[in-house]
Backbone as a chain_set.jsonl record, in Angstrom:
{"seq": "MLKIIHPAQMPKSDLTRRERNLMDVIFADPGLSVSEINDRLDEPGSYASTRAALSRLVEKRHLRFVKDGARYLYEPTSDRKAAGNGAIRHVIDTFFGGSSVDAIDAMLAFSREKLTDDDYEQLMTLVDETRKGKRK", "coords": {"N": [[88.557, -38.807, -133.302], [86.426, -38.342, -135.993], [82.893, -38.484, -136.299], [80.709, -39.887, -138.698], [77.843, -38.512, -140.004], [74.565, -39.111, -141.047], [72.749, -37.101, -143.344], [70.012, -36.83, -142.637], [70.073, -36.997, -139.906], [71.057, -34.632, -139.042], [70.71, -31.609, -137.168], [68.024, -29.269, -137.532], [68.045, -25.896, -138.447], [66.293, -22.942, -137.487], [66.613, -20.9, -139.17], [67.027, -19.661, -142.458], [69.576, -19.84, -145.034], [69.93, -17.268, -146.098], [68.715, -15.748, -144.071], [70.483, -16.283, -141.974], [72.747, -15.014, -142.992], [71.831, -12.363, -142.969], [71.576, -12.03, -140.183], [74.255, -12.303, -139.432], [75.354, -9.956, -140.54], [73.965, -8.01, -139.07], [74.667, -8.617, -136.422], [77.345, -7.983, -136.577], [77.25, -5.252, -136.928], [75.09, -3.629, -135.347], [71.953, -1.851, -135.641], [71.508, -0.978, -138.222], [70.039, 0.235, -141.3], [67.58, -1.004, -143.705], [68.612, -0.682, -146.338], [71.357, -0.325, -145.798], [71.955, -2.771, -144.635], [71.358, -4.515, -146.767], [73.336, -3.754, -148.593], [75.57, -4.897, -147.458], [75.303, -7.616, -147.573], [76.199, -11.007, -148.531], [75.026, -11.867, -150.885], [73.337, -9.566, -152.181], [69.894, -8.629, -152.306], [66.776, -7.466, -153.659], [65.478, -4.37, -152.38], [62.911, -4.766, -151.337], [62.805, -7.588, -150.978], [64.777, -7.96, -149.065], [63.765, -6.435, -146.959], [61.442, -7.933, -146.462], [62.563, -10.355, -145.579], [63.831, -9.447, -143.265], [61.576, -8.728, -141.802], [60.474, -11.26, -141.351], [62.435, -12.248, -139.627], [62.015, -10.565, -137.475], [59.433, -11.408, -136.768], [60.08, -14.017, -135.983], [61.372, -13.403, -133.739], [64.117, -12.89, -133.615], [65.146, -10.511, -134.294], [64.719, -7.0, -133.569], [63.288, -3.754, -134.147], [63.963, -0.245, -134.428], [62.375, 2.773, -134.891], [63.578, 5.365, -136.861], [63.024, 8.288, -137.779], [61.995, 8.12, -141.045], [63.154, 5.71, -141.404], [63.794, 2.265, -140.536], [65.679, 0.783, -138.07], [67.586, -2.044, -137.495], [68.222, -4.476, -134.973], [69.762, -7.151, -133.09], [67.891, -9.417, -130.967], [69.036, -10.911, -129.023], [72.063, -11.101, -127.06], [75.457, -10.906, -128.272], [77.144, -12.927, -127.215], [75.336, -14.934, -126.329], [74.148, -15.582, -128.777], [76.429, -16.465, -130.12], [77.072, -18.728, -128.598], [74.881, -20.331, -129.239], [75.36, -20.646, -131.975], [77.803, -22.027, -131.954], [76.968, -24.392, -130.708], [75.283, -25.33, -132.712], [77.161, -25.784, -134.794], [78.774, -27.759, -133.587], [76.878, -29.819, -133.233], [76.056, -30.212, -135.898], [78.391, -30.623, -137.516], [80.138, -32.166, -136.047], [78.886, -34.284, -134.909], [77.775, -33.832, -132.409], [79.866, -33.977, -130.652], [81.83, -32.348, -128.45], [84.511, -32.665, -127.912], [85.631, -33.505, -130.371], [85.133, -31.177, -131.835], [86.659, -29.269, -130.443], [89.176, -30.392, -130.839], [89.418, -30.001, -133.612], [89.4, -27.191, -133.71], [91.721, -26.603, -132.271], [93.645, -27.775, -133.932], [93.363, -26.165, -136.161], [94.155, -23.712, -135.116], [96.708, -24.003, -134.193], [99.291, -22.813, -134.921], [98.813, -20.199, -134.233], [98.36, -19.969, -131.536], [99.581, -18.918, -128.39], [101.899, -19.585, -125.666], [100.685, -18.514, -123.394], [98.019, -18.543, -124.23], [97.572, -21.334, -124.328], [97.858, -21.895, -121.593], [95.685, -20.484, -120.575], [93.589, -21.899, -121.791], [93.937, -24.398, -120.564], [93.323, -23.693, -117.938], [90.614, -23.025, -118.247], [89.577, -25.559, -118.944], [90.168, -26.983, -116.596], [88.637, -25.527, -114.69], [86.095, -26.005, -115.698], [85.915, -28.776, -115.427], [85.904, -28.956, -112.64], [83.481, -27.848, -112.08], [83.213, -25.111, -111.881], [82.544, -23.501, -113.898], [79.854, -22.577, -116.088]], "CA": [[88.001, -39.404, -134.499], [85.167, -37.724, -136.371], [81.781, -39.384, -136.602], [80.006, -39.568, -139.932], [76.425, -38.382, -139.706], [73.666, -39.084, -142.188], [72.099, -35.791, -143.382], [68.717, -36.841, -141.95], [70.301, -36.881, -138.471], [71.543, -33.294, -138.736], [69.683, -30.746, -136.615], [67.495, -28.249, -138.423], [68.071, -24.537, -137.938], [65.066, -22.252, -137.856], [66.99, -19.811, -140.051], [67.502, -19.998, -143.799], [70.926, -19.334, -145.296], [69.818, -15.81, -146.248], [68.45, -15.182, -142.748], [71.743, -16.344, -141.213], [73.599, -13.954, -143.523], [71.302, -11.117, -142.415], [71.929, -11.976, -138.761], [75.703, -12.048, -139.363], [75.563, -8.537, -140.823], [73.412, -7.199, -137.984], [75.504, -8.815, -135.234], [78.604, -7.271, -136.793], [77.024, -3.806, -136.856], [73.674, -3.419, -135.028], [71.382, -0.532, -135.859], [71.563, -0.617, -139.64], [68.779, 0.307, -142.05], [67.423, -2.054, -144.716], [69.565, -0.438, -147.435], [72.709, -0.575, -145.305], [72.075, -4.23, -144.466], [71.369, -5.111, -148.099], [74.64, -3.472, -149.201], [76.614, -5.707, -146.82], [75.008, -9.041, -147.728], [76.994, -11.766, -149.493], [74.266, -11.834, -152.136], [72.263, -8.59, -151.978], [68.659, -8.804, -153.057], [66.057, -6.199, -153.816], [65.106, -3.738, -151.111], [61.681, -5.411, -150.856], [63.067, -8.951, -150.488], [65.542, -7.837, -147.818], [62.82, -5.982, -145.938], [60.573, -9.061, -146.129], [63.347, -11.305, -144.77], [64.004, -8.83, -141.941], [60.274, -8.836, -141.13], [60.364, -12.65, -140.866], [63.32, -12.372, -138.46], [61.32, -9.895, -136.373], [58.356, -12.338, -136.378], [60.717, -15.141, -135.286], [61.946, -12.786, -132.535], [65.575, -12.817, -133.668], [65.458, -9.09, -134.456], [63.755, -5.95, -133.249], [63.643, -2.551, -134.893], [63.708, 1.065, -133.844], [62.051, 3.717, -135.966], [64.434, 6.55, -136.869], [62.417, 9.068, -138.865], [61.333, 7.237, -142.004], [63.911, 4.454, -141.494], [63.773, 1.281, -139.466], [67.021, 0.296, -137.773], [67.434, -3.397, -136.972], [69.23, -4.969, -134.027], [69.43, -8.495, -132.59], [67.19, -9.475, -129.682], [69.902, -11.574, -128.043], [73.403, -10.539, -127.108], [76.413, -11.593, -129.145], [77.637, -14.138, -126.566], [74.27, -15.943, -126.385], [74.037, -16.02, -130.176], [77.635, -17.234, -130.409], [76.926, -20.046, -127.972], [73.941, -21.092, -130.059], [76.019, -20.986, -133.242], [78.786, -23.082, -131.66], [76.194, -25.625, -130.476], [74.832, -25.784, -134.031], [78.333, -26.328, -135.501], [79.153, -29.022, -132.927], [75.871, -30.83, -133.56], [75.98, -30.447, -137.335], [79.618, -31.074, -138.161], [80.944, -33.025, -135.18], [78.037, -35.311, -134.318], [77.503, -33.517, -131.012], [81.071, -34.185, -129.844], [82.628, -31.151, -128.15], [85.924, -33.043, -127.993], [86.019, -33.455, -131.778], [85.12, -29.778, -132.256], [87.829, -28.623, -129.84], [90.334, -30.929, -131.551], [89.49, -29.315, -134.906], [89.776, -25.794, -133.475], [93.129, -26.574, -131.879], [94.443, -28.065, -135.125], [93.269, -24.982, -137.013], [94.781, -22.559, -134.461], [97.991, -24.418, -133.612], [100.376, -21.847, -135.114], [98.434, -18.883, -133.729], [98.24, -19.985, -130.08], [100.792, -18.66, -127.606], [101.956, -20.339, -124.406], [99.649, -17.947, -122.519], [96.739, -19.066, -124.704], [97.462, -22.72, -123.863], [97.638, -21.844, -120.143], [94.299, -20.057, -120.37], [92.735, -23.037, -122.162], [94.047, -25.416, -119.51], [92.571, -23.172, -116.792], [89.197, -23.187, -118.573], [89.261, -26.99, -118.846], [90.214, -27.336, -115.178], [87.471, -24.923, -114.038], [84.908, -26.714, -116.175], [85.944, -30.084, -114.792], [85.574, -28.775, -111.226], [82.144, -27.289, -111.944], [83.278, -23.683, -111.606], [82.029, -22.795, -115.085], [78.563, -23.06, -116.561]], "C": [[86.632, -38.79, -134.786], [84.131, -38.778, -136.705], [81.132, -38.939, -137.903], [78.513, -39.596, -139.625], [75.646, -38.366, -141.011], [72.95, -37.728, -142.179], [70.756, -35.741, -142.652], [68.874, -36.683, -140.44], [70.756, -35.484, -138.068], [70.407, -32.439, -138.184], [69.258, -29.678, -137.613], [67.572, -26.897, -137.727], [66.752, -23.885, -138.313], [65.355, -21.053, -138.757], [67.434, -20.352, -141.41], [68.922, -19.457, -143.959], [70.91, -17.811, -145.412], [69.577, -15.146, -144.885], [69.701, -15.215, -141.869], [72.702, -15.253, -141.678], [73.144, -12.588, -143.003], [71.702, -10.956, -140.944], [73.42, -11.703, -138.593], [75.998, -10.561, -139.551], [75.125, -7.685, -139.631], [74.189, -7.4, -136.683], [76.819, -8.059, -135.366], [78.438, -5.764, -136.611], [75.54, -3.534, -136.599], [73.23, -1.987, -135.339], [71.456, -0.042, -137.286], [70.164, -0.552, -140.24], [68.732, -0.835, -143.072], [68.445, -1.886, -145.837], [70.995, -0.744, -147.014], [72.961, -2.074, -145.132], [72.221, -4.886, -145.83], [72.728, -4.923, -148.777], [75.747, -4.375, -148.659], [76.393, -7.215, -146.951], [75.947, -9.699, -148.733], [76.353, -11.73, -150.874], [73.101, -10.864, -151.946], [71.059, -8.901, -152.857], [68.023, -7.451, -153.288], [65.758, -5.649, -152.425], [63.911, -4.469, -150.504], [61.949, -6.812, -150.304], [63.864, -8.922, -149.186], [64.625, -7.399, -146.689], [61.889, -7.116, -145.513], [61.306, -10.082, -145.256], [63.581, -10.749, -143.366], [62.707, -8.908, -141.143], [60.059, -10.244, -140.584], [61.235, -12.85, -139.621], [62.745, -11.649, -137.243], [60.206, -10.802, -135.857], [58.906, -13.519, -135.586], [61.395, -14.696, -133.983], [63.471, -12.858, -132.463], [66.029, -11.36, -133.76], [64.35, -8.237, -133.867], [64.181, -4.73, -134.062], [63.271, -1.318, -134.09], [63.425, 1.994, -135.009], [62.907, 4.964, -135.785], [63.976, 7.421, -138.035], [61.648, 8.126, -139.768], [61.998, 5.863, -142.08], [63.625, 3.547, -140.299], [65.194, 0.758, -139.296], [66.884, -1.024, -137.023], [68.589, -3.77, -136.047], [68.804, -6.333, -133.511], [68.704, -8.417, -131.249], [68.008, -10.192, -128.617], [71.293, -10.966, -128.139], [74.328, -11.445, -127.912], [76.886, -12.909, -128.531], [76.597, -15.259, -126.622], [74.114, -16.486, -127.801], [75.24, -16.866, -130.572], [77.568, -18.625, -129.822], [75.97, -20.927, -128.766], [74.564, -21.529, -131.376], [77.041, -22.1, -133.04], [78.074, -24.412, -131.45], [75.74, -26.208, -131.81], [75.988, -26.42, -134.807], [78.739, -27.67, -134.904], [78.175, -30.13, -133.298], [75.899, -31.208, -135.036], [77.222, -31.114, -137.904], [80.451, -32.045, -137.333], [80.097, -34.043, -134.422], [77.755, -35.087, -132.843], [78.712, -33.638, -130.102], [81.863, -32.887, -129.676], [84.113, -31.455, -128.27], [86.405, -32.977, -129.438], [86.074, -32.012, -132.28], [86.339, -29.037, -131.708], [89.101, -29.094, -130.53], [90.522, -30.208, -132.891], [89.921, -27.859, -134.726], [91.239, -25.679, -133.081], [94.034, -26.829, -133.086], [94.481, -26.848, -136.047], [94.092, -23.818, -136.453], [96.203, -22.815, -133.981], [99.078, -23.355, -133.736], [100.074, -20.484, -134.521], [98.408, -18.82, -132.205], [99.588, -19.769, -129.409], [100.793, -19.566, -126.377], [100.909, -19.825, -123.428], [98.263, -18.434, -122.924], [96.53, -20.502, -124.208], [97.2, -22.772, -122.357], [96.189, -21.459, -119.843], [93.33, -21.186, -120.713], [92.757, -24.119, -121.09], [93.274, -24.977, -118.257], [91.068, -23.334, -117.031], [88.761, -24.639, -118.452], [89.196, -27.404, -117.384], [88.993, -26.778, -114.439], [86.181, -25.627, -114.45], [84.802, -28.08, -115.502], [85.488, -30.009, -113.335], [84.206, -28.139, -110.995], [82.124, -25.809, -111.642], [82.785, -22.839, -112.775], [80.705, -23.403, -115.497], [78.701, -23.698, -117.909]], "O": [[85.778, -38.732, -133.9], [84.431, -39.813, -137.301], [81.023, -37.743, -138.171], [77.991, -40.561, -139.067], [76.028, -37.688, -141.964], [72.577, -37.247, -141.109], [70.401, -34.7, -142.1], [67.93, -36.283, -139.758], [70.833, -35.18, -136.878], [69.276, -32.522, -138.662], [70.056, -29.24, -138.443], [67.207, -26.77, -136.558], [66.154, -24.227, -139.334], [64.451, -20.28, -139.074], [68.125, -21.367, -141.495], [69.406, -18.705, -143.113], [71.793, -17.141, -144.876], [70.166, -14.108, -144.583], [69.949, -14.281, -141.106], [73.39, -14.637, -140.864], [73.972, -11.753, -142.64], [72.114, -9.876, -140.519], [73.81, -10.949, -137.701], [76.794, -9.98, -138.813], [75.826, -6.755, -139.232], [74.355, -6.451, -135.917], [77.348, -7.552, -134.376], [79.37, -5.079, -136.19], [74.803, -3.237, -137.539], [74.026, -1.048, -135.304], [71.466, 1.163, -137.539], [69.232, -1.194, -139.757], [69.721, -1.539, -143.275], [69.079, -2.861, -146.24], [71.758, -1.347, -147.77], [74.041, -2.574, -145.442], [73.106, -5.717, -146.03], [73.215, -5.827, -149.455], [76.753, -4.592, -149.333], [77.216, -8.002, -146.485], [76.431, -9.054, -149.663], [77.032, -11.584, -151.891], [72.0, -11.282, -151.589], [71.19, -9.368, -153.988], [68.666, -6.414, -153.127], [65.785, -6.375, -151.431], [63.895, -4.758, -149.307], [61.385, -7.189, -149.277], [63.655, -9.758, -148.306], [64.7, -7.934, -145.583], [61.578, -7.247, -144.329], [60.733, -10.611, -144.303], [63.536, -11.494, -142.387], [62.74, -9.13, -139.933], [59.527, -10.412, -139.486], [60.833, -13.533, -138.679], [62.962, -12.073, -136.108], [60.046, -10.955, -134.646], [58.278, -13.975, -134.63], [61.92, -15.516, -133.229], [64.045, -12.884, -131.374], [67.142, -11.017, -133.361], [63.214, -8.679, -133.692], [65.289, -4.679, -134.595], [62.405, -1.341, -133.215], [64.154, 1.998, -136.0], [62.957, 5.547, -134.702], [64.487, 7.298, -139.148], [60.752, 7.414, -139.315], [61.483, 4.956, -142.733], [63.267, 4.003, -139.213], [65.831, 0.34, -140.263], [66.154, -1.113, -136.035], [69.749, -3.437, -136.29], [67.613, -6.644, -133.495], [68.884, -7.464, -130.49], [67.702, -10.088, -127.43], [71.661, -10.389, -129.162], [74.007, -12.601, -128.189], [77.018, -13.906, -129.241], [76.933, -16.404, -126.927], [73.968, -17.691, -128.004], [75.096, -17.867, -131.275], [77.96, -19.596, -130.468], [76.215, -22.12, -128.946], [74.33, -22.644, -131.841], [77.136, -23.013, -133.86], [78.519, -25.443, -131.954], [75.8, -27.419, -132.021], [75.816, -27.477, -135.413], [79.018, -28.617, -135.64], [78.583, -31.241, -133.636], [75.78, -32.383, -135.384], [77.121, -32.061, -138.684], [81.367, -32.679, -137.856], [80.537, -34.597, -133.414], [77.521, -36.043, -132.102], [78.596, -33.422, -128.896], [82.48, -32.391, -130.618], [84.892, -30.596, -128.684], [87.483, -32.445, -129.702], [86.959, -31.66, -133.061], [86.977, -28.268, -132.426], [90.005, -28.296, -130.781], [91.641, -29.85, -133.259], [90.723, -27.351, -135.51], [91.926, -24.752, -133.512], [95.065, -26.176, -133.243], [95.515, -26.544, -136.641], [94.657, -23.031, -137.212], [96.833, -21.922, -133.415], [99.726, -23.028, -132.742], [100.989, -19.686, -134.323], [98.432, -17.728, -131.636], [100.599, -20.352, -129.802], [99.799, -20.233, -126.088], [100.305, -20.615, -122.704], [97.424, -18.708, -122.066], [95.45, -20.847, -123.728], [96.412, -23.597, -121.893], [95.551, -22.04, -118.965], [92.353, -21.402, -119.995], [91.72, -24.688, -120.75], [92.644, -25.803, -117.595], [90.333, -23.731, -116.127], [87.691, -24.922, -117.914], [88.267, -28.102, -116.978], [88.38, -27.49, -113.644], [85.283, -25.819, -113.629], [83.725, -28.485, -115.062], [84.775, -30.89, -112.855], [83.81, -27.915, -109.851], [81.103, -25.293, -111.186], [82.628, -21.623, -112.659], [80.46, -24.591, -115.286], [77.714, -24.168, -118.474]]}, "num_chains": 1, "name": "protein.A"}
């Protein structure tokens, strides 16, 4: 059963919608220039506005850059798995009231037709290992 959460109880992300979109692009393909990133955004902005948003993400320590001649190439400061774990935590807290069970229920309902018997076995193994403290 899903819990209904008042918007005031929802956790706040330190990223704006545009910044999350920038991070999505960079996680998908690290090492892009400002122009390349801007071309892949859902809603591209001006070169200057994209560069300013990337600078804010560097200040927030979500991104770093490498100078390549006259270009700056941007990459995430955390690995994909760590960022994914943070994103999942945000989704669970925001949309499922902090309930991992409700989130897993929704994912299983969404994936029902795509999961194989081997997938179900693997999920059961993960649950069992977690229960026994063998997983972090």
